[in-house]
C-alpha positions in Angstrom: 23.1 -24.9 -0.4 22.1 -28.2 -2.1 20.8 -28.5 -5.6 17.2 -28.5 -4.6 17.7 -25.2 -2.7 18.1 -23.1 -5.9 17.1 -23.1 -9.5 18.5 -21.6 -12.7 21.5 -20.0 -11.0 23.2 -19.5 -14.4 20.5 -17.1 -15.3 21.1 -14.8 -12.2 22.5 -11.4 -13.0 25.2 -9.5 -11.1 23.3 -7.7 -8.3 24.0 -4.0 -8.2 24.4 -2.2 -4.9 22.4 1.0 -4.5 20.5 0.9 -7.8 18.7 4.2 -7.4 21.8 5.9 -5.9 23.7 4.8 -9.0 21.5 7.1 -11.0 19.8 4.4 -13.1 16.3 5.9 -12.3 14.8 2.5 -12.0 12.1 2.5 -9.3 12.5 0.0 -6.5 10.4 -1.4 -3.6 13.2 -3.0 -1.5 11.2 -4.1 1.6 7.8 -4.3 3.4 5.7 -1.2 2.5 8.4 0.3 0.3 11.6 2.3 0.6 10.5 4.1 3.8 8.0 1.5 5.1 5.2 4.0 4.6 3.1 2.1 1.9 3.5 5.2 -0.3 5.3 5.3 -3.7 6.9 8.3 -5.2 6.1 7.2 -8.8 4.2 9.3 -11.2 2.9 8.8 -14.7 0.4 6.1 -13.7 -3.1 5.5 -15.1 -5.7 7.6 -13.3 -8.5 5.1 -14.1 -8.9 1.5 -15.2 -11.1 -0.1 -17.8 -14.0 -2.3 -16.6 -11.8 -5.4 -17.1 -9.0 -3.9 -15.0 -5.5 -2.9 -16.2 -3.8 -5.0 -18.8 -2.2 -8.2 -17.6 1.6 -8.6 -18.2 2.0 -12.1 -16.7 0.9 -14.4 -14.0 2.4 -17.5 -12.2 1.0 -20.0 -9.8 3.9 -21.8 -8.3 4.7 -19.9 -5.0 2.9 -22.4 -2.8 1.4 -21.0 0.4 2.0 -17.7 2.2 0.7 -14.2 2.9 3.9 -12.1 2.4 4.3 -9.2 0.0 7.1 -8.4 -2.4 10.5 -6.8 -2.5 11.6 -5.5 -5.9 14.8 -4.2 -7.3 16.1 -4.0 -10.9 14.9 -7.0 -12.9 14.2 -9.2 -9.8 11.3 -9.9 -7.4 11.8 -11.5 -4.0 8.9 -13.2 -2.3 8.4 -16.0 0.3 6.3 -19.1 -0.2 6.4 -22.9 0.1 8.2 -25.4 -2.1 8.2 -29.2 -1.3 6.7 -28.4 2.1 9.6 -26.1 2.9 9.3 -22.4 3.8 11.2 -20.9 0.9 12.3 -17.6 -0.5 12.0 -17.2 -4.2 13.9 -14.9 -6.6 11.8 -14.3 -9.7 12.5 -12.6 -13.0 10.6 -9.4 -13.2 9.9 -9.6 -16.9 7.9 -12.9 -16.8 7.8 -14.2 -13.2 10.0 -17.2 -13.9 12.1 -18.5 -11.0 15.8 -17.5 -11.0 16.6 -19.3 -7.7 14.8 -20.6 -4.6 16.2 -21.3 -1.2 14.5 -23.4 1.4 14.8 -21.9 4.9 12.8 -24.2 7.2 10.0 -26.7 7.4 6.7 -25.2 6.5 4.5 -24.5 9.5 0.8 -25.2 9.5 -1.9 -22.9 10.8 -5.7 -22.9 10.8 -5.8 -19.5 9.0 -3.3 -20.5 6.3 0.1 -22.1 6.4 3.5 -21.0 5.3 5.5 -17.8 5.6 3.9 -14.4 6.3 6.9 -12.0 6.0 8.4 -9.9 3.2 12.1 -10.1 2.3 14.3 -7.0 2.9 16.9 -6.0 0.4 20.0 -4.1 1.5 22.7 -3.6 -1.1 23.6 -7.1 -2.3 22.1 -8.9 0.7 18.6 -10.2 1.3 17.2 -10.6 4.9 14.4 -13.1 5.3 12.4 -14.3 8.4 10.6 -17.6 8.2 7.4 -18.3 10.2 9.4 -20.5 12.7 11.8 -17.8 13.6 14.6 -18.7 11.2 16.3 -15.5 10.1 18.6 -15.7 7.1 21.0 -13.2 5.5 21.5 -14.3 1.8 23.4 -13.1 -1.2 20.7 -11.6 -3.3 22.4 -12.7 -6.5 22.1 -16.4 -6.0 20.5 -17.0 -2.6 23.6 -18.5 -1.0 23.9 -18.2 2.7 25.9 -15.4 4.5 24.6 -16.3 8.0 21.5 -17.7 9.7 20.1 -17.9 13.3 16.7 -18.7 14.8 15.5 -15.7 16.8 12.9 -17.6 18.8 15.4 -20.2 20.0 18.2 -17.7 20.6 16.1 -15.2 22.5 13.6 -17.6 24.0 10.6 -16.0 22.3 7.2 -17.5 21.8 5.8 -17.9 18.3 2.4 -16.0 18.2 -0.7 -18.1 17.6 -0.9 -17.2 13.9 2.9 -17.4 13.5 5.6 -14.8 13.0 4.6 -12.3 10.4 7.4 -9.7 10.7 9.6 -8.3 8.0 13.2 -7.6 9.1 14.2 -3.9 9.3 17.6 -2.6 8.4 18.9 0.4 10.4 22.5 1.3 9.4 24.6 -1.7 10.4 21.8 -3.3 12.3 19.0 -5.7 11.4 16.1 -5.3 13.8 13.6 -8.1 14.6 11.1 -8.8 17.3 11.5 -12.3 18.9 9.5 -11.3 21.9 11.7 -12.9 24.6 12.2 -11.9 28.2 14.3 -8.7 28.1 14.5 -9.2 24.3 11.2 -8.1 22.8 13.2 -6.3 20.2 16.8 -7.1 19.3 19.5 -5.6 17.0 21.9 -7.9 15.2 25.0 -7.0 13.2 23.7 -7.2 9.6 27.1 -8.5 8.4 27.6 -11.3 10.9 24.2 -11.9 12.7 25.9 -11.3 16.1 23.8 -9.7 18.8 24.4 -5.9 19.3 21.7 -5.2 21.9 18.4 -6.5 23.3 15.6 -4.4 24.8 16.4 -5.4 28.3 13.7 -3.2 29.9 11.0 -4.6 27.6 9.6 -8.2 27.7 6.4 -8.0 25.6 5.6 -10.9 23.4 5.9 -10.5 19.7 2.8 -9.5 17.7 2.3 -9.6 13.9 3.6 -6.1 13.2 6.9 -4.9 11.7 9.1 -2.2 13.1 9.9 1.2 11.7 12.8 3.6 12.4 12.9 7.4 12.4 14.9 10.3 13.8 13.0 12.1 16.6 14.7 15.4 17.2 18.1 13.8 16.7 17.4 10.6 18.5 17.3 7.5 16.2 14.2 5.5 17.4 12.8 2.1 16.7 9.0 2.0 16.9 6.9 -1.2 17.2 3.5 -2.6 18.0 4.0 -5.6 20.3 1.4 -8.0 21.7 0.9 -5.6 24.6 1.7 -2.1 23.6 2.9 0.5 21.1 6.6 1.0 22.1 9.7 3.0 21.2 13.3 2.0 21.9 16.5 3.9 21.3 18.2 2.5 18.2 21.7 3.0 19.7 21.2 0.6 22.6 17.6 -0.7 22.8 16.7 1.5 25.8 12.9 1.6 26.3 11.6 5.1 25.9 7.9 4.6 25.9 5.3 1.9 26.2 1.6 2.8 25.4 -0.8 0.0 26.2 -4.2 1.6 25.3 -3.9 0.9 21.5 -3.1 -2.8 21.8 -5.7 -5.6 21.9 -5.3 -9.1 23.4 -5.8 -11.0 20.1 -3.8 -9.7 17.2 -1.8 -6.4 16.8 -0.8 -6.3 13.1 -0.6 -2.8 11.6 2.8 -1.2 11.1 3.2 2.1 13.0 3.0 5.4 11.0 5.5 8.2 11.8 5.2 11.8 10.7 6.3 15.2 12.1 7.5 13.8 15.4 4.3 11.9 16.0 3.6 8.2 15.8 0.2 6.6 15.0 -0.8 3.1 16.1 -4.0 1.2 15.3 -5.5 -2.2 16.0 -8.9 -3.9 15.7 -10.8 -6.3 17.9 -12.9 -3.4 19.4 -9.8 -1.3 20.2 -9.0 1.8 18.0 -6.1 4.1 17.2 -3.9 6.7 18.9 -1.6 9.5 17.9 1.4 10.1 20.3 3.4 13.3 20.2 7.1 12.7 20.7 9.6 15.1 22.4 13.2 14.6 23.5 14.5 15.2 27.0 18.1 14.4 27.9 18.4 11.9 25.0 15.2 10.1 25.8 12.1 10.3 23.6 9.0 11.0 25.6 5.5 10.1 24.2 2.3 11.8 25.1 -1.2 11.0 23.9 -2.5 13.5 21.4 -5.8 11.6 20.9 -7.3 8.1 21.1 -10.1 7.2 18.8 -12.3 4.3 18.0 -12.9 5.6 14.5 -10.1 3.6 12.9 -9.7 0.0 14.0 -7.2 -1.4 11.5 -7.0 -5.2 11.4 -4.3 -6.4 8.9 -4.4 -4.0 5.9 -2.2 -1.2 7.2 -2.6 2.5 7.3 -0.9 5.1 5.1 -0.2 8.8 5.6 -0.8 11.2 2.6 -1.0 15.0 2.6 -2.1 15.3 6.2 -4.6 12.4 6.2 -4.6 8.8 7.1 -6.2 6.1 5.0 -6.9 2.6 6.1 -9.7 0.1 6.8 -11.5 0.4 10.1 -12.6 -3.2 10.3 -14.4 -3.5 6.9 -14.9 0.2 6.2 -12.3 2.2 4.3 -11.7 5.4 6.4 -10.0 8.7 5.9 -8.9 10.3 9.1 -7.2 13.7 9.7 -3.8 12.9 11.1 -3.3 15.7 13.6 -6.9 15.7 15.0 -8.4 12.2 14.5 -11.4 13.8 12.7 -13.1 11.5 10.3 -13.1 12.9 6.7 -15.1 10.1 5.2 -15.9 6.4 5.3 -16.9 4.0 2.5 -17.3 0.3 2.0 -15.0 0.5 -1.1 -14.0 -2.9 -2.4 -14.4 -4.5 1.0 -12.1 -5.1 4.0 -8.5 -5.4 2.9 -5.1 -3.7 2.4 -3.8 -0.7 0.5 -0.9 1.4 -0.7 -0.7 4.8 -2.4 0.9 5.9 -5.7 0.6 9.0 -7.9 -2.4 10.3 -5.8 -4.3 7.1 -5.9 -5.2 4.4 -3.4 -4.4 0.9 -4.7 -6.8 -1.4 -2.8 -7.1 -5.1 -2.4 -10.0 -6.8 -0.5 -9.6 -10.0 1.3 -12.4 -11.2 -1.0 -10.2 -10.9 -4.1 -11.2 -7.5 -5.5 -8.6 -4.9 -6.5 -9.6 -1.3 -6.7 -8.3 2.2 -7.6 -9.6 5.3 -5.8 -8.6 8.9 -5.2 -6.4 9.5 -2.2 -8.2 12.8 -1.2 -10.0 13.8 2.0 -13.0 15.3 0.0 -14.7 11.9 -0.3 -14.4 8.4 -1.8 -14.2 8.3 -5.6 -13.5 4.9 -7.1 -11.9 4.8 -10.6 -11.8 1.1 -11.3 -11.9 -2.4 -9.9 -11.4 -6.0 -11.0 -11.4 -9.5 -9.5 -8.4 -11.8 -9.0 -8.6 -15.6 -8.8 -9.8 -17.1 -5.5 -7.2 -19.3 -3.9 -9.3 -20.5 -1.0 -7.9 -18.2 1.7 -8.3 -14.4 2.3 -6.2 -12.2 0.0 -4.0 -10.7 2.7 -0.8 -10.0 0.8 -0.3 -6.2 0.3 -0.2 -5.1 -3.4 2.9 -3.3 -4.8 3.2 -0.7 -7.5 6.8 -0.4 -8.9 8.1 0.7 -12.3 4.6 1.3 -13.7 3.4 -2.2 -12.8 1.0 -3.4 -10.2 1.9 -6.7 -8.5 -0.8 -8.7 -6.7 0.0 -11.9 -4.8 -2.6 -14.3 -3.5 -1.1 -17.5 -1.9 0.7 -19.3 -4.7 -0.6 -17.0 -7.4 1.2 -13.8 -8.4 0.3 -11.5 -11.3 1.7 -8.3 -12.8 -0.4 -5.6 -14.4 0.6 -2.6 -16.5 -0.7 0.6 -14.8 1.3 3.2 -16.7 -0.7 6.1 -18.1 
């Protein structure tokens, strides 16, 4: 790494493996959509309403450049992707004030008519950080100082095609594997050795192009399973060897499939917009193969980019521009509301944390009885839609909008 690739290395702390497991009690948000990729936090003791001006500001910065990615947080560090000197860059920030600890340039920034720069969220695993740039450059770095462990370009190596609006995936760690979706022929999904970057398997029976969604992993009646939404289908492959176990095309559109799948109780939920809809698939195992059967298909939740969360038997997410609460097992609509406007969301301490693409943050009850808003405030307009998902961690709400990032106190 050259001098320009990192800043203030002397200020970097020793990175502690397994922070929560070590019994420190410090909350963490180590990857896209949190510890389990569900968009749901286990934190409590948060404010149940906001004043008219919004929660108190702790700090804000404006030097991240371009990008739509969210945050990974552990200990006193925040990890986020952006642009520096026209390079697609991963930043390590000090959590107390947002100041840069180090920055590592991964690739030349790519331009796009809906906003340039990286779209993914870094993934923390022990003392390593896994980052995917918008050009397919996948890097494993030392989280302490950003130095390289290994790098490879998944589009070049697996002959994938970059989607129109550029790769937006966040790498998934499954045991000793790092899972990514290059979308190549016989290599829609691949597993790499997380220590070395060497290929473990490719999904040889699956040749869908990559979409803009990130994978999840779950145990289905004893079978470890990778679930993804590709450019053509909702799919499941066996984590041990990449064997294709189901491919469900009805829920995919031909424009942009973005939402992360939701898994609960041996069922997986997919959704996409562009006049498509959502589906729940029931999963059962036969001879080591997971079989997927449609429970329902509905047009009542057409999620574009903001994600869907599961909470206490119900799903919450935007159906195009309308926030929707849907019963998970039946697809029955509990309520719909315009809320703060089309956007993204997460859940913590019984509340929905909402962020509209028109720069309005909101707080509302996560209950099926009806929409009840408990506060909203505006964030600065950066000239592009606010698409980065908010994060609540350690009693603080972090909101990113392009080069701007702010932290608010949301403790009770």
